N, C-alpha and C positions, 0 to 999 in steps of 0.2 A: 706349638712349635714343633719343628723337626725331632727336639730331643724329647719330647714327650710334656712339656712345661706347657702349663694351662695357664692362658692369657683371658682374663675379663674384660669386659667393656669398658669398667670403669663410669665415668662421666659421660654422660650422650651430649652430643650437640643437641643445643637447644634449651643446655641447662643452664640457669645463671651462674654456674660454676664453670662450664666448660673453656671458656677461654683464659680460668686461672690453671685448669688443669694443663691445657695446652702449652702455656707459659713455663710453667715448672718443668715440662719435657724438653723444652728448648734451651732451659737455662742448664739443666743436667746434661744435654747433650753437649752443648758448648762447654761446658767445666771438665769433661771428662777426655784427657790427654791420652790414655793407653789408647793405640789403635783398635786393637780387638775388643776391648770393653767398650769403646765408642761405638762399633758396629755393632755388638750385642746389645748395645741400649737401643740403637736404632733400629734392627729387627723387631726387638721386644714391642718397640714402640709401632711400628708397621703391623705387628701380630695385633695389638689393642686394636688398630683403626678396623683392621678387617672383623675383630669382635664385637665391634660397634655397629660397622656396616650390617652385621647377621642380627644384632639385637635389632636393629631398626628396620628390617627386613619383616622381621617377625611381628613388629607395630604395625606394617605397612606404609610408612615413610620412605617413599620410594626417592622424593627429592635428597632426603637426609642420607638415605644410601649410596646415592651416586657422590654427593660430597664426601663420605667417609671413604667410598673406596677409592676417589681422586687423591685423597690426603695418604692412603695407603701407597698408591701407586708413586707420590712423591717422595714418601719416605723409604721406597725399594731404592726408586734412582738416585737418592740422596747417597745409600749406603754403596750403590754400585760405583758411583762416582771418588765416594771417598777409597774403596778398594783401589781403583785407578790410578790413585795419586801416592800410593805407596810406591816407593823408589827401586826395591828390590823385590819384583813379585815372587820370586824363591825363599825369600827371608821366612824364619819362622813367625815372625809376625804376621808377614801377607798370609801365611798358612794359618793363622788362627782367628783371622777377620775373615778367609773364605769360609771357614769352618762355622762361624758365626751366621754367616750371612745362610 
């Protein structure tokens, strides 16, 4: 990530536990109510999708690389939409969300 934090690929698409990993991420995002923390969680999950794509590319699985990149793009879009929903773009909360992205 931009702040030097390392993000691992974790469970890769195609693994029998990938659906569970995805489910847990969605639940964590849904249950995170602080906008700055939610944006940070979404950013971390997006970076994990990118790490998955890199790992899959190393393995030569182009189809799954494309799927991982699509999920990365969806996460980034979700974060941007979330940021746009903040009522006051000059608020301290909005600034924290922008920093997280």
